[in-house]
C-alpha positions in Angstrom: 22.8 0.9 -6.1 21.4 -1.5 -8.8 18.6 -1.5 -11.0 15.5 0.3 -10.1 12.4 -2.0 -9.5 9.0 -1.2 -10.7 6.2 -1.4 -8.0 3.4 -3.9 -8.2 -0.3 -2.5 -8.2 -1.3 -3.5 -4.8 1.8 -2.5 -3.3 1.8 1.1 -5.0 -1.6 1.7 -3.5 -0.3 0.9 0.1 3.0 3.1 -0.7 0.7 6.2 -1.9 -1.7 5.7 1.1 1.4 5.5 3.5 3.1 8.5 1.9 -0.2 10.7 2.2 -0.5 9.3 5.8 3.0 10.4 6.6 3.4 13.4 4.8 -0.1 14.8 4.4 -1.6 16.4 1.1 0.7 16.2 -1.9 0.5 16.5 -5.5 1.4 13.5 -7.8 5.0 14.5 -8.6 5.7 14.9 -5.0 4.2 11.6 -4.1 6.2 10.0 -6.6 9.3 11.8 -5.6 8.8 11.0 -1.7 8.5 7.3 -2.7 11.8 7.1 -4.7 13.5 9.1 -1.8 12.3 6.8 1.0 13.2 3.8 -1.3 16.6 5.2 -1.8 16.0 5.3 -5.5 15.2 1.5 -5.5 11.6 2.0 -6.7 10.9 3.7 -9.8 7.3 5.4 -10.5 6.5 6.8 -13.7 3.5 8.8 -14.5 1.8 5.7 -16.6 1.9 3.8 -13.3 1.3 6.6 -10.6 -1.6 8.5 -12.2 -4.0 5.6 -13.0 -3.3 4.4 -9.3 -4.3 7.8 -7.9 -7.5 7.6 -10.1 -8.2 4.4 -8.8 -7.7 5.2 -5.2 -9.9 8.4 -5.5 -12.6 6.0 -7.0 -12.6 4.0 -4.1 -12.7 6.9 -1.9 -9.4 6.3 -0.3 -8.0 9.4 -1.3 -9.7 12.8 -2.2 -8.2 15.3 -4.5 -8.6 19.2 -5.1 -7.0 21.5 -7.6 -4.2 24.0 -6.2 -1.0 25.5 -6.9 2.4 24.0 -6.5 5.5 25.4 -5.1 6.8 26.4 -8.5 3.3 28.1 -9.2 1.7 25.6 -11.3 -1.8 24.3 -11.3 -1.8 20.9 -9.8 -4.0 18.3 -8.4 -3.4 17.5 -4.7 -4.2 14.2 -3.1 -5.1 13.6 0.7 -5.9 10.5 2.8 -9.5 9.9 3.6 -10.5 8.1 6.9 -11.9 5.2 4.8 -8.2 5.2 3.0 -6.5 5.3 6.6 -8.6 2.2 7.5 -7.4 0.5 4.2 -3.9 1.4 4.8 -3.9 -0.4 8.1 -5.7 -3.4 6.8 -3.0 -3.5 3.8 -0.1 -3.0 6.1 -1.4 -5.9 8.4 -1.6 -8.2 5.2 1.7 -7.2 4.0 3.4 -8.0 7.3 1.7 -11.4 7.2 2.6 -12.1 3.7 6.2 -11.0 4.1 6.6 -13.4 7.2 5.2 -16.3 5.2 7.8 -15.6 2.3 10.5 -15.2 4.5 9.8 -18.5 6.2 9.7 -20.2 2.8 13.0 -18.5 1.9 14.7 -19.5 4.9 13.4 -23.2 4.5 14.4 -23.1 0.9 18.0 -22.1 1.8 
């Protein structure tokens, strides 16, 4: 496959929320690995992008976090989707569908 793409901030929020909605509680590294896996390694997430996003989502009360122990017996912060986050995910997904339909119309018209 080609070059990995970086994820835009608003899109990253939606991807994190959707990952937690689908997978349940996860630690940050697991979230990053899942997004890369589902994107078939097309999307690249690094700590400098992901962890500020997790903090921002937690401050908005879209996710909650708690300390726990990872599979490899290390202390890690685990994140889960809140009800407010679930509602926001639906709003973001609806907006994304509308915007992608508009962009597709423009691209078809420009071809």
